[in-house]
GUSEVO-999270 format. One line per field, with one value per residue (C-alpha): residue in one letter; x, y, z. Coordinates in steps of 0.5 Angstrom, whole numbers. Example, Ala and Ser with C-alpha at 12.3 -4.5 7.8 and 13.67 -1.06 7.14 Angstrom:
residues 2
rest	[a/s] .
east	[25/27] .
north	[-9/-2] .
up	[16/14] .
This chain:
residues 189
rest	[m/t/g/y/s/v/r/i/d/w/q/e/e/f/k/r/d/v/e/k/w/q/n/e/g/q/r/v/a/r/e/i/l/e/d/k/d/h/e/k/h/k/e/l/l/e/y/l/g/y/n/e/e/p/k/y/p/d/d/v/a/y/e/h/f/e/p/m/m/n/y/a/y/p/l/e/c/e/p/n/d/e/d/i/y/r/v/i/t/e/t/n/l/t/v/m/y/n/d/d/t/d/e/y/f/l/v/l/t/g/g/g/m/d/l/s/q/d/i/g/l/a/y/i/i/l/e/t/w/i/p/a/s/l/l/r/e/i/n/t/q/p/e/l/s/v/g/g/k/k/y/i/e/l/m/e/k/v/k/e/q/l/k/m/e/a/g/r/n/t/e/h/i/k/i/i/d/k/r/l/k/e/y/w/k/e/h/k/e] .
east	[-69/-69/-62/-61/-68/-72/-79/-84/-91/-94/-101/-99/-94/-99/-104/-99/-96/-98/-94/-88/-87/-87/-88/-83/-85/-92/-90/-86/-92/-97/-93/-92/-99/-102/-97/-100/-94/-89/-84/-86/-93/-96/-90/-93/-100/-98/-94/-100/-105/-109/-111/-113/-113/-115/-120/-117/-109/-108/-112/-108/-101/-104/-106/-100/-94/-97/-92/-95/-90/-87/-80/-76/-69/-64/-61/-54/-56/-61/-65/-66/-73/-71/-68/-74/-79/-74/-75/-83/-83/-78/-79/-84/-82/-82/-78/-80/-77/-78/-78/-76/-70/-68/-67/-69/-72/-74/-80/-84/-90/-92/-91/-93/-87/-79/-78/-70/-68/-73/-69/-63/-64/-67/-61/-57/-61/-61/-54/-50/-49/-52/-51/-46/-51/-56/-51/-52/-60/-61/-65/-61/-67/-67/-74/-76/-78/-73/-72/-68/-63/-64/-63/-57/-55/-57/-53/-47/-47/-48/-42/-38/-39/-38/-31/-30/-32/-28/-22/-23/-24/-18/-14/-17/-15/-8/-8/-11/-6/0/-2/-4/3/6/2/4/11/11/7/11/16] .
north	[-154/-161/-163/-165/-167/-174/-174/-176/-177/-175/-177/-184/-184/-182/-187/-193/-192/-186/-189/-188/-181/-176/-169/-166/-159/-161/-164/-158/-153/-158/-158/-151/-149/-154/-151/-144/-143/-145/-139/-139/-140/-133/-132/-138/-136/-129/-132/-136/-130/-132/-126/-131/-139/-143/-149/-154/-153/-160/-157/-151/-154/-159/-154/-150/-155/-160/-162/-159/-160/-167/-166/-167/-165/-170/-167/-170/-168/-170/-163/-160/-158/-150/-151/-154/-148/-143/-147/-147/-140/-137/-141/-145/-151/-157/-162/-170/-176/-183/-188/-194/-191/-186/-180/-173/-169/-161/-161/-155/-153/-148/-147/-143/-139/-140/-142/-143/-138/-141/-148/-145/-141/-148/-151/-146/-146/-154/-155/-148/-150/-151/-157/-156/-158/-153/-147/-144/-146/-141/-135/-128/-123/-119/-120/-126/-130/-128/-121/-116/-119/-126/-125/-122/-128/-133/-129/-128/-136/-137/-133/-136/-143/-141/-138/-145/-149/-145/-146/-153/-153/-149/-154/-160/-157/-156/-164/-166/-161/-164/-171/-170/-167/-173/-178/-174/-174/-182/-183/-179/-183] .
up	[-57/-58/-59/-52/-50/-50/-53/-48/-50/-43/-44/-46/-40/-35/-38/-38/-31/-27/-22/-26/-26/-20/-21/-16/-18/-16/-10/-7/-9/-5/1/1/0/5/11/12/17/11/10/2/3/2/-3/-7/-7/-9/-15/-17/-17/-10/-5/-1/1/-5/-3/-6/-6/-9/-15/-15/-15/-21/-25/-25/-26/-30/-36/-43/-48/-50/-49/-42/-41/-37/-30/-28/-21/-16/-15/-8/-6/-5/-12/-15/-12/-16/-22/-21/-20/-24/-30/-34/-32/-27/-25/-26/-23/-26/-21/-26/-28/-22/-27/-26/-32/-33/-37/-40/-37/-42/-49/-56/-56/-55/-48/-49/-44/-39/-40/-39/-33/-30/-31/-28/-22/-21/-24/-25/-32/-38/-43/-48/-54/-51/-51/-58/-58/-52/-55/-54/-55/-49/-45/-49/-43/-38/-36/-32/-27/-29/-37/-35/-31/-36/-42/-38/-36/-43/-45/-40/-42/-50/-48/-44/-50/-55/-51/-51/-58/-60/-55/-59/-66/-64/-62/-68/-72/-68/-70/-77/-78/-75/-79/-86/-84/-83/-89/-94/-94] .
């Protein structure tokens, strides 16, 4: 799924200017792990596989939500912390913020398999829509990386957006046909 992504070599980026990028997923996880009274504290510990408090919550957040693949998927909207939390716990992605450009990106924290379903789900969580260039790239195989109700939600959203795109394409074809007909009529003589 590289049609809508930008290539970013994270190792080089962090070497060059570590302050340029802010890992919003790690920030949200750290804030929750450091606040034992936070409503999501126990839930996040359980998600991360901890039965008790980790000694170093910063290390836990760092390990689990670090960019892994050299692609970033641009976001149109500024995500809120609640949605970022959902992304880091429901998908294999985190949210990165670029201080230089004031832009947010989805970034994979896992790899080795087709995670297109995770990318699609993350877009739904953060923006309620999937970029048109990614729609046909999302793998439709059940339970590939997203399962259960989330898989159904994802596939329904993909289907809904594909129908909208088909309608827009049909209308555009009609406009082109009309203009071609007018053009040929004017140029036959």
